[in-house]
Each structure stands twice: as structure tokens, then as C-alpha cells.
C-alpha positions as a Python dict, from the first residue, in 0.01 Angstrom:
ca = {
    (1, 'M'): (0, 0, 0),
    (2, 'S'): (133, 348, -49),
    (3, 'S'): (238, 570, 198),
    (4, 'C'): (2, 850, 101),
    (5, 'T'): (-246, 595, 151),
    (6, 'R'): (-249, 730, 513),
    (7, 'L'): (-309, 1073, 462),
    (8, 'L'): (-680, 1010, 357),
    (9, 'Y'): (-857, 999, 659),
    (10, 'F'): (-777, 1364, 722),
    (11, 'V'): (-965, 1476, 427),
    (12, 'K'): (-1285, 1548, 639),
    (13, 'H'): (-1163, 1562, 977),
    (14, 'R'): (-843, 1871, 980),
    (15, 'S'): (-956, 1907, 1341),
    (16, 'L'): (-741, 1587, 1413),
    (17, 'W'): (-425, 1728, 1321),
    (18, 'T'): (-423, 1983, 1666),
    (19, 'H'): (-493, 1693, 1840),
    (20, 'V'): (-171, 1538, 1744),
    (21, 'R'): (27, 1758, 1810),
    (22, 'R'): (-86, 1817, 2151),
    (23, 'K'): (-36, 1417, 2212),
    (24, 'V'): (-416, 1395, 2270),
    (25, 'T'): (-604, 1088, 2139),
    (26, 'T'): (-941, 1059, 2012),
    (27, 'W'): (-969, 804, 1820),
    (28, 'S'): (-1263, 579, 1701),
    (29, 'P'): (-1292, 215, 1827),
    (30, 'V'): (-1106, 118, 1465),
    (31, 'G'): (-839, 358, 1543),
    (32, 'A'): (-806, 228, 1891),
    (33, 'A'): (-792, -110, 1779),
    (34, 'F'): (-503, -63, 1579),
    (35, 'N'): (-339, 189, 1837),
    (36, 'A'): (-323, -40, 2185),
    (37, 'K'): (-205, -410, 2258),
    (38, 'P'): (-443, -682, 2226),
    (39, 'Q'): (-583, -749, 2593),
    (40, 'R'): (-523, -1154, 2583),
    (41, 'R'): (-349, -1373, 2427),
    (42, 'P'): (-563, -1633, 2169),
    (43, 'N'): (-637, -1954, 2271),
    (44, 'L'): (-526, -2156, 1971),
    (45, 'V'): (-731, -2449, 1901),
    (46, 'E'): (-532, -2803, 1976),
    (47, 'K'): (-706, -3029, 1751),
    (48, 'N'): (-745, -3087, 1378),
    (49, 'V'): (-1102, -3036, 1239),
    (50, 'A'): (-1223, -3261, 937),
    (51, 'A'): (-1300, -2960, 713),
    (52, 'T'): (-1102, -3156, 443),
    (53, 'E'): (-1337, -3451, 484),
    (54, 'T'): (-1647, -3247, 482),
    (55, 'A'): (-1581, -3059, 193),
    (56, 'L'): (-1523, -3376, -26),
    (57, 'R'): (-1790, -3563, 109),
    (58, 'N'): (-2040, -3255, 43),
    (59, 'T'): (-1906, -3221, -309),
    (60, 'R'): (-1968, -3574, -370),
    (61, 'R'): (-2315, -3531, -295),
    (62, 'L'): (-2318, -3198, -475),
    (63, 'V'): (-2213, -3328, -780),
    (64, 'D'): (-2451, -3616, -801),
    (65, 'K'): (-2715, -3401, -758),
    (66, 'V'): (-2591, -3182, -1079),
    (67, 'I'): (-2548, -3476, -1257),
    (68, 'S'): (-2936, -3664, -1193),
    (69, 'G'): (-3139, -3316, -1109),
    (70, 'P'): (-3270, -3129, -1422),
    (71, 'S'): (-3092, -2825, -1609),
    (72, 'G'): (-3167, -2485, -1522),
    (73, 'V'): (-3177, -2235, -1234),
    (74, 'E'): (-3102, -2539, -959),
    (75, 'T'): (-2808, -2626, -1147),
    (76, 'V'): (-2626, -2300, -1114),
    (77, 'E'): (-2723, -2307, -768),
    (78, 'S'): (-2578, -2638, -714),
    (79, 'F'): (-2257, -2535, -909),
    (80, 'D'): (-2248, -2241, -698),
    (81, 'Q'): (-2254, -2415, -390),
    (82, 'L'): (-2009, -2659, -523),
    (83, 'S'): (-1737, -2369, -551),
    (84, 'D'): (-1786, -2242, -211),
    (85, 'E'): (-1828, -2596, -60),
    (86, 'L'): (-1454, -2679, -201),
    (87, 'C'): (-1302, -2284, -159),
    (88, 'K'): (-1398, -2196, 184),
    (89, 'V'): (-1195, -2480, 244),
    (90, 'A'): (-893, -2450, 12),
    (91, 'D'): (-841, -2077, 55),
    (92, 'L'): (-847, -2116, 455),
    (93, 'A'): (-583, -2429, 410),
    (94, 'D'): (-403, -2180, 164),
    (95, 'F'): (-331, -1942, 379),
    (96, 'V'): (-289, -2164, 752),
    (97, 'K'): (17, -2350, 538),
    (98, 'V'): (182, -1985, 545),
    (99, 'A'): (47, -1794, 857),
    (100, 'H'): (-4, -2072, 1137),
    (101, 'P'): (303, -2043, 1406),
    (102, 'D'): (260, -2417, 1475),
    (103, 'P'): (440, -2611, 1213),
    (104, 'A'): (152, -2940, 1270),
    (105, 'F'): (-105, -2703, 1117),
    (106, 'R'): (89, -2568, 895),
    (107, 'E'): (137, -2952, 729),
    (108, 'A'): (-192, -3057, 793),
    (109, 'A'): (-331, -2719, 598),
    (110, 'E'): (-58, -2883, 298),
    (111, 'K'): (-206, -3171, 296),
    (112, 'S'): (-531, -3012, 234),
    (113, 'C'): (-442, -2774, -3),
    (114, 'I'): (-349, -3127, -174),
    (115, 'E'): (-668, -3305, -154),
    (116, 'I'): (-891, -2982, -254),
    (117, 'G'): (-627, -2888, -540),
    (118, 'T'): (-633, -3262, -714),
    (119, 'L'): (-1021, -3301, -664),
    (120, 'L'): (-1060, -2890, -838),
    (121, 'E'): (-901, -3010, -1122),
    (122, 'N'): (-1037, -3367, -1146),
    (123, 'P'): (-1246, -3313, -1488),
    (124, 'D'): (-1373, -3658, -1401),
    (125, 'T'): (-1584, -3496, -1153),
    (126, 'V'): (-1847, -3330, -1369),
    (127, 'S'): (-1768, -3496, -1704),
    (128, 'Q'): (-2151, -3643, -1753),
    (129, 'L'): (-2268, -3285, -1711),
    (130, 'D'): (-2540, -3293, -2011),
    (131, 'P'): (-2426, -3004, -2294),
    (132, 'D'): (-2705, -2762, -2208),
    (133, 'S'): (-2621, -2711, -1808),
    (134, 'R'): (-2229, -2664, -1929),
    (135, 'R'): (-2399, -2378, -2129),
    (136, 'V'): (-2589, -2231, -1836),
    (137, 'A'): (-2297, -2254, -1576),
    (138, 'E'): (-2024, -2154, -1763),
    (139, 'L'): (-1889, -1938, -1539),
    (140, 'F'): (-1821, -2198, -1283),
    (141, 'M'): (-1736, -2461, -1581),
    (142, 'F'): (-1472, -2244, -1715),
    (143, 'D'): (-1138, -2350, -1416),
    (144, 'F'): (-1300, -2721, -1523),
    (145, 'E'): (-1270, -2703, -1936),
    (146, 'I'): (-902, -2537, -1869),
    (147, 'S'): (-832, -2858, -1677),
    (148, 'G'): (-960, -3093, -1961),
    (149, 'I'): (-1309, -3208, -1940),
    (150, 'H'): (-1302, -3271, -2241),
    (151, 'L'): (-1027, -3514, -2254),
    (152, 'D'): (-1123, -3873, -2272),
    (153, 'E'): (-1017, -4068, -1980),
    (154, 'K'): (-695, -4160, -2045),
    (155, 'L'): (-569, -3765, -2089),
    (156, 'R'): (-824, -3673, -1789),
    (157, 'K'): (-602, -3914, -1578),
    (158, 'E'): (-256, -3766, -1699),
    (159, 'A'): (-395, -3395, -1687),
    (160, 'V'): (-475, -3501, -1267),
    (161, 'A'): (-114, -3647, -1324),
    (162, 'L'): (45, -3319, -1423),
    (163, 'H'): (-171, -3073, -1160),
    (164, 'V'): (-36, -3271, -863),
    (165, 'K'): (309, -3279, -991),
    (166, 'L'): (263, -2908, -1060),
    (167, 'L'): (154, -2874, -649),
    (168, 'D'): (486, -3018, -555),
    (169, 'L'): (665, -2798, -762),
    (170, 'N'): (493, -2482, -681),
    (171, 'N'): (562, -2568, -273),
    (172, 'E'): (905, -2624, -371),
    (173, 'F'): (961, -2320, -561),
    (174, 'L'): (822, -2062, -340),
    (175, 'V'): (973, -2253, -18),
    (176, 'N'): (1313, -2205, -164),
    (177, 'S'): (1318, -1925, -354),
    (178, 'H'): (1351, -1739, -42),
    (179, 'Q'): (1610, -1917, 117),
    (180, 'P'): (1968, -1739, 162),
    (181, 'N'): (2249, -1842, -19),
    (182, 'R'): (2554, -1934, 237),
    (183, 'I'): (2899, -1868, 156),
    (184, 'A'): (3243, -1909, 332),
    (185, 'R'): (3276, -1555, 569),
    (186, 'S'): (3663, -1600, 413),
    (187, 'A'): (3514, -1502, 84),
    (188, 'I'): (3454, -1172, 179),
    (189, 'P'): (3713, -895, 235),
    (190, 'E'): (3749, -866, 619),
    (191, 'H'): (3675, -493, 611),
    (192, 'L'): (3370, -507, 466),
    (193, 'H'): (3156, -751, 735),
    (194, 'L'): (3068, -518, 947),
    (195, 'H'): (2891, -308, 692),
    (196, 'F'): (2646, -603, 611),
    (197, 'A'): (2436, -497, 927),
    (198, 'S'): (2248, -228, 734),
    (199, 'E'): (2251, -28, 376),
    (200, 'G'): (2470, 210, 340),
    (201, 'S'): (2656, 399, 63),
    (202, 'F'): (2953, 107, 67),
    (203, 'I'): (2922, -29, -328),
    (204, 'Q'): (3109, -304, -267),
    (205, 'V'): (2859, -447, -17),
    (206, 'R'): (2559, -367, -260),
    (207, 'E'): (2765, -566, -496),
    (208, 'I'): (2872, -869, -294),
    (209, 'A'): (2536, -908, -172),
    (210, 'Y'): (2308, -906, -485),
    (211, 'R'): (2593, -1127, -641),
    (212, 'I'): (2560, -1350, -355),
    (213, 'Y'): (2198, -1389, -320),
    (214, 'L'): (2129, -1405, -699),
    (215, 'Y'): (2397, -1659, -727),
    (216, 'P'): (2236, -1980, -935),
    (217, 'N'): (2124, -2262, -699),
    (218, 'A'): (2130, -2578, -939),
    (219, 'D'): (1831, -2747, -755),
    (220, 'L'): (1611, -2460, -743),
    (221, 'M'): (1688, -2345, -1154),
    (222, 'K'): (1632, -2741, -1198),
    (223, 'C'): (1297, -2713, -1020),
    (224, 'L'): (1188, -2434, -1185),
    (225, 'E'): (1250, -2537, -1545),
    (226, 'E'): (1095, -2863, -1483),
    (227, 'L'): (799, -2647, -1358),
    (228, 'L'): (764, -2405, -1685),
    (229, 'K'): (794, -2758, -1856),
    (230, 'C'): (478, -2909, -1663),
    (231, 'R'): (266, -2613, -1685),
    (232, 'Y'): (357, -2609, -2086),
    (233, 'K'): (242, -3014, -2135),
    (234, 'M'): (-96, -2906, -1912),
    (235, 'A'): (-155, -2644, -2129),
    (236, 'K'): (-89, -2832, -2453),
    (237, 'L'): (-273, -3122, -2321),
    (238, 'V'): (-647, -2917, -2306),
    (239, 'G'): (-556, -2796, -2605),
    (240, 'Y'): (-394, -2438, -2567),
    (241, 'E'): (-90, -2308, -2785),
    (242, 'S'): (66, -2253, -2391),
    (243, 'Y'): (63, -2239, -2104),
    (244, 'A'): (12, -1788, -2144),
    (245, 'H'): (-282, -1888, -2338),
    (246, 'R'): (-422, -2122, -2083),
    (247, 'A'): (-399, -1840, -1817),
    (248, 'L'): (-502, -1530, -2018),
    (249, 'K'): (-839, -1668, -2131),
    (250, 'G'): (-1105, -1497, -1936),
    (251, 'T'): (-831, -1192, -1862),
    (252, 'M'): (-903, -842, -2011),
    (253, 'A'): (-593, -910, -2210),
    (254, 'K'): (-730, -1235, -2384),
    (255, 'T'): (-418, -1338, -2561),
    (256, 'P'): (-43, -1351, -2461),
    (257, 'E'): (-4, -1110, -2816),
    (258, 'T'): (-208, -859, -2621),
    (259, 'V'): (-22, -826, -2341),
    (260, 'M'): (350, -832, -2486),
    (261, 'S'): (168, -540, -2756),
    (262, 'F'): (78, -353, -2399),
    (263, 'L'): (372, -418, -2278),
    (264, 'Q'): (632, -282, -2575),
    (265, 'L'): (368, -9, -2605),
    (266, 'L'): (479, 121, -2275),
    (267, 'T'): (824, 58, -2322),
    (268, 'D'): (811, 264, -2648),
    (269, 'K'): (605, 557, -2418),
    (270, 'L'): (852, 527, -2133),
    (271, 'S'): (1194, 492, -2314),
    (272, 'D'): (1279, 889, -2294),
    (273, 'K'): (1173, 935, -1951),
    (274, 'T'): (1408, 622, -1861),
    (275, 'A'): (1660, 741, -1968),
    (276, 'K'): (1660, 1040, -1808),
    (277, 'D'): (1637, 851, -1505),
    (278, 'F'): (1908, 661, -1544),
    (279, 'T'): (2113, 940, -1609),
    (280, 'M'): (2029, 1071, -1287),
    (281, 'M'): (2156, 766, -1099),
    (282, 'S'): (2488, 748, -1315),
    (283, 'N'): (2538, 1087, -1239),
    (284, 'M'): (2476, 1054, -876),
    (285, 'K'): (2699, 736, -887),
    (286, 'K'): (2973, 946, -1030),
    (287, 'K'): (2916, 1226, -764),
    (288, 'L'): (2924, 946, -492),
    (289, 'N'): (3208, 711, -620),
    (290, 'P'): (3414, 902, -941),
    (291, 'L'): (3629, 581, -944),
    (292, 'N'): (3354, 344, -1016),
    (293, 'A'): (3063, 504, -1188),
    (294, 'E'): (2913, 252, -1414),
    (295, 'L'): (2544, 220, -1344),
    (296, 'M'): (2444, -176, -1227),
    (297, 'P'): (2149, -378, -1138),
    (298, 'W'): (2269, -311, -752),
    (299, 'D'): (2259, 67, -789),
    (300, 'H'): (1913, 122, -882),
    (301, 'P'): (1711, 110, -521),
    (302, 'Y'): (1973, 242, -325),
    (303, 'L'): (2037, 573, -556),
    (304, 'S'): (1680, 635, -636),
    (305, 'G'): (1668, 656, -263),
    (306, 'V'): (1877, 911, -243),
    (307, 'L'): (1803, 1118, -536),
    (308, 'R'): (1432, 1125, -355),
    (309, 'A'): (1624, 1242, -23),
    (310, 'E'): (1794, 1496, -173),
    (311, 'R'): (1541, 1621, -388),
    (312, 'Y'): (1267, 1664, -160),
    (313, 'N'): (1464, 1646, 231),
    (314, 'I'): (1135, 1476, 323),
    (315, 'E'): (1166, 1463, 737),
    (316, 'P'): (1007, 1105, 849),
    (317, 'S'): (957, 1316, 1223),
    (318, 'L'): (735, 1586, 1046),
    (319, 'Y'): (492, 1315, 916),
    (320, 'S'): (471, 1040, 1145),
    (321, 'P'): (216, 1199, 1374),
    (322, 'Y'): (-17, 1153, 1085),
    (323, 'F'): (83, 785, 1017),
    (324, 'S'): (8, 593, 1304),
    (325, 'L'): (-171, 287, 1267),
    (326, 'G'): (-495, 384, 1406),
    (327, 'A'): (-522, 702, 1189),
    (328, 'C'): (-431, 518, 884),
    (329, 'M'): (-736, 236, 985),
    (330, 'E'): (-939, 543, 1051),
    (331, 'G'): (-907, 732, 719),
    (332, 'L'): (-1008, 393, 558),
    (333, 'N'): (-1297, 345, 704),
    (334, 'H'): (-1406, 709, 669),
    (335, 'L'): (-1299, 626, 291),
    (336, 'F'): (-1508, 343, 279),
    (337, 'S'): (-1785, 495, 462),
    (338, 'Q'): (-1821, 756, 239),
    (339, 'L'): (-1788, 647, -109),
    (340, 'Y'): (-1944, 271, -73),
    (341, 'G'): (-2152, 313, 260),
    (342, 'V'): (-1948, 19, 430),
    (343, 'S'): (-1811, 82, 770),
    (344, 'L'): (-1511, -125, 967),
    (345, 'M'): (-1601, -226, 1315),
    (346, 'S'): (-1337, -353, 1555),
    (347, 'E'): (-1473, -669, 1757),
    (348, 'Q'): (-1295, -894, 2002),
    (349, 'P'): (-1194, -1227, 1872),
    (350, 'S'): (-1324, -1570, 1995),
    (351, 'A'): (-1125, -1836, 2199),
    (352, 'G'): (-902, -2024, 1881),
    (353, 'E'): (-1026, -1752, 1605),
    (354, 'V'): (-724, -1599, 1531),
    (355, 'W'): (-356, -1741, 1480),
    (356, 'N'): (-198, -1479, 1660),
    (357, 'E'): (-222, -1210, 1980),
    (358, 'D'): (-163, -928, 1755),
    (359, 'V'): (-424, -1028, 1477),
    (360, 'R'): (-712, -766, 1452),
    (361, 'K'): (-1063, -845, 1352),
    (362, 'L'): (-1257, -588, 1155),
    (363, 'A'): (-1627, -661, 1089),
    (364, 'V'): (-1743, -500, 721),
    (365, 'V'): (-2096, -346, 753),
    (366, 'H'): (-2276, -182, 513),
    (367, 'E'): (-2536, 98, 595),
    (368, 'T'): (-2839, -79, 464),
    (369, 'E'): (-2772, -441, 368),
    (370, 'G'): (-2584, -509, 720),
    (371, 'L'): (-2288, -738, 758),
    (372, 'F'): (-2102, -837, 463),
    (373, 'G'): (-1810, -1036, 665),
    (374, 'Y'): (-1472, -1043, 885),
    (375, 'I'): (-1112, -933, 821),
    (376, 'Y'): (-890, -1053, 983),
    (377, 'C'): (-592, -807, 1024),
    (378, 'D'): (-195, -956, 1089),
    (379, 'F'): (8, -611, 1024),
    (380, 'F'): (311, -657, 1309),
    (381, 'Q'): (631, -793, 1267),
    (382, 'R'): (732, -1135, 1444),
    (383, 'Q'): (940, -1441, 1415),
    (384, 'N'): (930, -1683, 1139),
    (385, 'K'): (612, -1437, 997),
    (386, 'P'): (607, -1492, 631),
    (387, 'H'): (781, -1251, 449),
    (388, 'Q'): (530, -1183, 143),
    (389, 'V'): (221, -1008, 174),
    (390, 'T'): (-72, -1254, 184),
    (391, 'V'): (-414, -1111, 94),
    (392, 'T'): (-632, -1433, 123),
    (393, 'S'): (-1048, -1518, 99),
    (394, 'L'): (-1095, -1707, 376),
    (395, 'S'): (-1452, -1758, 310),
    (396, 'E'): (-1631, -1652, -19),
    (397, 'G'): (-1971, -1742, 12),
    (398, 'P'): (-2205, -1864, -227),
    (399, 'L'): (-2516, -1661, -427),
    (400, 'A'): (-2774, -1536, -240),
    (401, 'P'): (-3096, -1764, -263),
    (402, 'G'): (-3334, -1709, -511),
    (403, 'D'): (-3215, -1322, -638),
    (404, 'G'): (-2851, -1410, -787),
    (405, 'S'): (-2691, -1161, -557),
    (406, 'V'): (-2353, -1192, -596),
    (407, 'P'): (-2124, -1193, -219),
    (408, 'A'): (-1864, -903, -139),
    (409, 'A'): (-1586, -1108, -123),
    (410, 'G'): (-1450, -1354, -367),
    (411, 'T'): (-1607, -1236, -683),
    (412, 'R'): (-1498, -1348, -969),
    (413, 'C'): (-1301, -1138, -1208),
    (414, 'A'): (-1053, -1096, -1440),
    (415, 'T'): (-684, -1113, -1270),
    (416, 'D'): (-593, -829, -1480),
    (417, 'F'): (-843, -577, -1345),
    (418, 'A'): (-830, -749, -960),
    (419, 'E'): (-544, -484, -847),
    (420, 'V'): (-762, -146, -982),
    (421, 'P'): (-980, -111, -662),
    (422, 'S'): (-632, -99, -456),
    (423, 'I'): (-485, 97, -710),
    (424, 'L'): (-753, 342, -725),
    (425, 'M'): (-735, 388, -364),
    (426, 'E'): (-387, 579, -401),
    (427, 'Y'): (-527, 805, -604),
    (428, 'F'): (-766, 901, -284),
    (429, 'A'): (-426, 902, -56),
    (430, 'S'): (-255, 1100, -282),
    (431, 'D'): (-532, 1368, -343),
    (432, 'Y'): (-402, 1723, -180),
    (433, 'R'): (-730, 1790, -5),
    (434, 'V'): (-626, 1685, 358),
    (435, 'P'): (-498, 1896, 640),
    (436, 'L'): (-144, 1886, 612),
    (437, 'P'): (-21, 2187, 406),
    (438, 'K'): (-45, 2136, 76),
    (439, 'S'): (374, 2188, 23),
    (440, 'M'): (398, 1901, 244),
    (441, 'V'): (159, 1664, 93),
    (442, 'A'): (309, 1728, -257),
    (443, 'R'): (665, 1681, -171),
    (444, 'L'): (549, 1345, 0),
    (445, 'C'): (369, 1244, -300),
    (446, 'E'): (616, 1403, -580),
    (447, 'S'): (921, 1224, -421),
    (448, 'K'): (762, 869, -543),
    (449, 'K'): (743, 1020, -851),
    (450, 'V'): (1172, 1043, -862),
    (451, 'C'): (1280, 780, -1071),
    (452, 'G'): (935, 601, -1156),
    (453, 'A'): (967, 577, -1543),
    (454, 'A'): (1311, 330, -1423),
    (455, 'D'): (1061, 161, -1195),
    (456, 'T'): (807, 102, -1421),
    (457, 'Q'): (1008, -31, -1672),
    (458, 'L'): (1166, -257, -1449),
    (459, 'Q'): (836, -419, -1395),
    (460, 'I'): (798, -450, -1740),
    (461, 'F'): (1099, -631, -1757),
    (462, 'Y'): (936, -906, -1528),
    (463, 'A'): (643, -884, -1700),
    (464, 'V'): (793, -947, -2032),
    (465, 'L'): (1008, -1214, -1912),
    (466, 'D'): (730, -1407, -1707),
    (467, 'Q'): (533, -1429, -2052),
    (468, 'I'): (864, -1566, -2220),
    (469, 'Y'): (868, -1827, -2000),
    (470, 'H'): (515, -1911, -2036),
    (471, 'S'): (509, -1933, -2409),
    (472, 'Q'): (648, -2193, -2617),
    (473, 'P'): (988, -2413, -2557),
    (474, 'Q'): (1288, -2176, -2633),
    (475, 'N'): (1536, -2436, -2591),
    (476, 'R'): (1738, -2218, -2382),
    (477, 'S'): (1805, -2195, -2059),
    (478, 'T'): (1620, -1956, -1792),
    (479, 'T'): (1869, -1791, -1754),
    (480, 'E'): (1991, -1686, -2122),
    (481, 'I'): (1637, -1602, -2155),
    (482, 'L'): (1684, -1352, -1850),
    (483, 'Q'): (2006, -1198, -2000),
    (484, 'E'): (1812, -1162, -2318),
    (485, 'M'): (1480, -948, -2216),
    (486, 'Q'): (1698, -758, -1948),
    (487, 'N'): (1895, -646, -2245),
    (488, 'K'): (1582, -567, -2438),
    (489, 'F'): (1342, -462, -2172),
    (490, 'Y'): (1528, -275, -1856),
    (491, 'G'): (1846, -79, -1957),
    (492, 'L'): (2110, -209, -1714),
    (493, 'P'): (2321, -468, -1805),
    (494, 'Y'): (2286, -821, -1676),
    (495, 'T'): (2542, -945, -1436),
    (496, 'P'): (2699, -1255, -1509),
    (497, 'N'): (2708, -1606, -1304),
    (498, 'T'): (2346, -1430, -1148),
    (499, 'A'): (2011, -1608, -1162),
    (500, 'W'): (1742, -1338, -1085),
    (501, 'Q'): (1475, -1565, -1187),
    (502, 'Q'): (1557, -1756, -889),
    (503, 'R'): (1370, -1519, -685),
    (504, 'F'): (1064, -1445, -860),
    (505, 'S'): (862, -1593, -654),
    (506, 'H'): (552, -1456, -799),
    (507, 'L'): (585, -1697, -1143),
    (508, 'I'): (381, -1942, -907),
    (509, 'G'): (64, -1751, -806),
    (510, 'Y'): (83, -1474, -1132),
    (511, 'G'): (217, -1744, -1396),
    (512, 'A'): (160, -1544, -1700),
    (513, 'K'): (9, -1292, -1563),
    (514, 'Y'): (263, -1074, -1389),
    (515, 'Y'): (141, -776, -1618),
    (516, 'S'): (-160, -754, -1414),
    (517, 'Y'): (-53, -427, -1148),
    (518, 'L'): (71, -271, -1510),
    (519, 'M'): (-249, -251, -1657),
    (520, 'S'): (-470, -190, -1356),
    (521, 'R'): (-271, 95, -1320),
    (522, 'A'): (-392, 240, -1636),
    (523, 'V'): (-764, 119, -1575),
    (524, 'A'): (-691, 308, -1231),
    (525, 'S'): (-586, 602, -1369),
    (526, 'M'): (-868, 636, -1645),
    (527, 'V'): (-1159, 581, -1345),
    (528, 'W'): (-983, 827, -1129),
    (529, 'K'): (-984, 1065, -1419),
    (530, 'Q'): (-1349, 1020, -1513),
    (531, 'C'): (-1493, 931, -1180),
    (532, 'F'): (-1354, 1104, -897),
    (533, 'V'): (-1095, 1409, -953),
    (534, 'Q'): (-1327, 1674, -917),
    (535, 'D'): (-1526, 1551, -628),
    (536, 'P'): (-1340, 1212, -457),
    (537, 'L'): (-1568, 1163, -195),
    (538, 'N'): (-1922, 1204, -403),
    (539, 'R'): (-2105, 912, -423),
    (540, 'Q'): (-2231, 970, -737),
    (541, 'P'): (-2215, 816, -1020),
    (542, 'T'): (-2376, 530, -805),
    (543, 'M'): (-2132, 207, -820),
    (544, 'E'): (-2375, 58, -1094),
    (545, 'E'): (-2329, 347, -1314),
    (546, 'F'): (-1981, 317, -1283),
    (547, 'V'): (-1904, -49, -1363),
    (548, 'D'): (-2114, 19, -1652),
    (549, 'A'): (-1923, 283, -1790),
    (550, 'L'): (-1626, 110, -1709),
    (551, 'V'): (-1732, -188, -1899),
    (552, 'S'): (-1832, 14, -2242),
    (553, 'E'): (-1504, 179, -2214),
    (554, 'L'): (-1282, -153, -2208),
    (555, 'N'): (-1505, -300, -2489),
    (556, 'L'): (-1324, -64, -2703),
    (557, 'N'): (-1004, -71, -2869),
    (558, 'F'): (-821, -204, -2551),
    (559, 'E'): (-451, -97, -2642),
    (560, 'T'): (-589, 248, -2762),
    (561, 'F'): (-738, 284, -2441),
    (562, 'I'): (-448, 158, -2235),
    (563, 'M'): (-219, 417, -2460),
    (564, 'D'): (-432, 723, -2352),
    (565, 'S'): (-415, 605, -1950),
    (566, 'E'): (-143, 752, -1739),
    (567, 'S'): (181, 507, -1761),
}
């Protein structure tokens, strides 16, 4: 989340700055919940619940109902119940396997993921469904179709076997992609040992750290190669030209060709700005290191930070009073209530409901429709907590009986649209209509744009690499592909004997879809400029009108729309 997001609460509540300066707090229950320590430790339930077996049993019952029942509305409702029954266990298990502090719970959750995942990819589950029901339930059939429901029995079994193998490879790559590389202490010059404790201006330390972290791991590289081969085999088996074609079906982009065209257009549009950013970094490096002035990949993050600090001189102590976690959550609550009529309400979790005492529970309540669901916020650092940001839908919820209303959580949408809402919120956060002096807000927000073109170009390189890895087999190593794409789409040279791709954990969850964040940025920019820039907290047009307008916009020439949006 952008740091500017923390400013948004003050859009309407200008008087709060006085309280902050005087060290006086008048927090709402939401703000107080995040600014205070929890009252008690959670009582983690010390028993296994047979949720997986229950889900599998209910799934078989629902499958029998779909197969034996008449076509029509009941078939669609049964599919929805089937999806809900599986996903509420699979999503929860997927979360527990990375977040629970007890290794036994994590291991049990991983087994559940494999069992449920295998069933989800098993086309035998609905192979007897009649054609009319397939058509009516097209949305729910999509996952089954890309998994080979149309294949004969022998090939379906092969597809299931490939999926099981992929689950193992995915897990192996995810676990090991974050493991450190260990080297002998004697391999590093002794005078640099002390400087590894913190980031600093020692160019040798940055270079050594970069090379060590990205030094090729033979086992991990083999795992990645096998993973990409299995994905390609799976895609070909179920009738797709490549894994990228399979993954992009149902997205806004629709095809790898559109994605590559989009990324190339962005590269062309950003080329001059990116070159200027790299020139600024290069000049700064010459200033700091006259004897070693060549700009290298390990310089980008550090030098862009130096440039931000030099140009805008943002003093954290002047901004920090606005940025307590409680203030941020109150700001989000205010924004959501103004835009959507939805409020966040702090609740005390029941015994065994949360996995750590620092987890906060929020009820999401609509002003007319009541309770939507719950959000569990795990924001605080602790030992052995996963490093990656995890956002998990623990229970999606079925359609409302009779009226076909879609639940608030877990609504299916294209991956390359899914990031639009969160990016849109950053525009609200960056708006200057806040109690801070406008100059302070401007400096904070403008500082985030320093070297922004180079940062975006790096993301384009990652997205291109993701596309190439999931296209037709290249008959060359993943490192050779990386070297070519880096030289073509980034601008800084490849470093020999490094393998950045072995740290690219997004290949698992975002295989062939890493471009989605860039595309969502373009869509969010259009939404902000067309619907909110004049009056951010005005709830008109209604959300229904907003969605209709957005869909109409996206149905036009997609590349033209992308290029008309902010890069």
C-alpha cells in the first residue's frame, strides 16, 4: 500500500491535526484497536478439524445432484454451492499453510491444499454434465474446461497427474526462492564484514550482496525448468498453444500477443523518461563513486532513494504524527463509508479464531445491507512470519438464494482487473485536499515519482520475462532468456553468474499474468480521471453506472485505451 494512503483520513477531519500535535488522541474504535496492544493472547485450538473430508463428501453429493437433476437455475445454484464448498476450505488451508505459527498446522494445511487442488483440477468430477447445463454454468465450467474436461479418460488422468506434479513443484519453488545463499565468510574482504548489517553507500557491499543472493542454485534452477515444462505440457494437453494462452483466457488482455503489444507500447512510451532516470542515477553514482561510475542493477534501488532524499528532503519526524496505524485505518474507514456506504468495526475475536495475538478482527458492515463479512489484519512483524504480503479470501460465500446476488468477497474477475480497486485508492490518498500543508503533501507524493519511469521499466522487464517463460519452449536456459530480455526491456546490463529468475516467486501465483499490475494501473488512472478527480468523495455516479461505463470503455480498442491512460 502507498504511504500516501495514510493521508486520506484527513480529507474531511482537519481538526485532528491539532489533537496530534498536542499528543491528544480521540480514536474511534477502529483506530484504537490498531494503536493499542491486544487484551489477551489467542487460545489456538489444539485439534484438527476434518474440514477437508467434509468438503469432499459434500462435493460428491453436489456433483451427483448436478448430474442427476434437470437443467436450469438449480444446476447453476448447485455449481455455485460446489464452488463455495471447495473454495472455503482450499482458500483457508492455503492461508494456514503459510501463516500459522505451528508447523503441524502448516503441514496439515498443505495436505488439504493438495487434496482439494487435485479435486478442483479433476475433470472426471463433472464429465457427465449435459451440454445445456455446461452452457448455463459457463462461468463455473471455465476452471474445469482449462483443466481438460473435454479429454478422454486416459488423457484426463494424465492431466490430473500433471497437476499433482505441478502442486509439488510450485511449493518447492516458493519455499526455496526465499532461502538465503550461504558462502564462506572468508570469501568476503574482511574490511567489509561490518557493513553488511545495514544498507549504505558502500558500493562493494551492494555488489557483493547482489551477486551472492542471485548466485545460481542448481536445484532451484532445475525445479523452475521442470515447472515451466509441466505447465507447457498441461496447456498443450488441454488444447492451448502455450501456458500463457491458457492462463490469459478470460482476462481483459485475452491473448499473449495483446500483452506483449501492451508491454512494448509502454516501453516505447517510457523510453525517453527511462533514459533520463538512468542518466540521473549515473550522475549521482559518479558524484559518490568517481572511480566506479558504471551504473549497474544493484545501484537502481539505492540511488533512486538517494535522489529522492536529495531532491525533496522529506523529514520523517514531520510526517510521522499523521501516520500511526490507527490513523490510517480510520482514514480507510472514512473513505469506504463515504464512497461505498461500508464501515469497518473492530471486534474481539473468539478463542482460537486467530493465529496470533497481534491479529485484529474487523467486521465489514454496509449501511443498508448489514454484515458483509470479516477482515483479519495481521500487520505486525514477528519471528518466522512470511515475508510476502498475503491477501487471502478465507470464505467467498455463495450466491444469495433466489435473487442471484453476488457476494462481496470472492467475486470472480479477470486477474488483470483485480488490482484496479487498490490502485484507485492510491489516487484518493495522493489527493492534496488534506489538512497537511499542500507543500508537504506535494513533496511527499512527488518524491514517489522520482525515477518512476525506470521503476516501471523494471516491472515491464519482469512482465516480459514472465510472458516469454510461459510461451512456446525456447530450447535455451531460463538465464539465457533473462539476459536477452533484460538487455532489451530494462536498460541496465545483465550480471554474469547471477540468476534473478530463481527469486521470482510471482511466477507461481501470477504465471503469465505478472503484467496485470501495469494494466490495472492504466485502468485505475482512467477511472480516477473520469469519475473522481473533480470531487473524490462524491458517491455519484452510482457504482452500477460506474461499472457499466468502465465495461463500455474496455470493450473499445483495448490498446488505444491503454495508451490514452497514464503510464
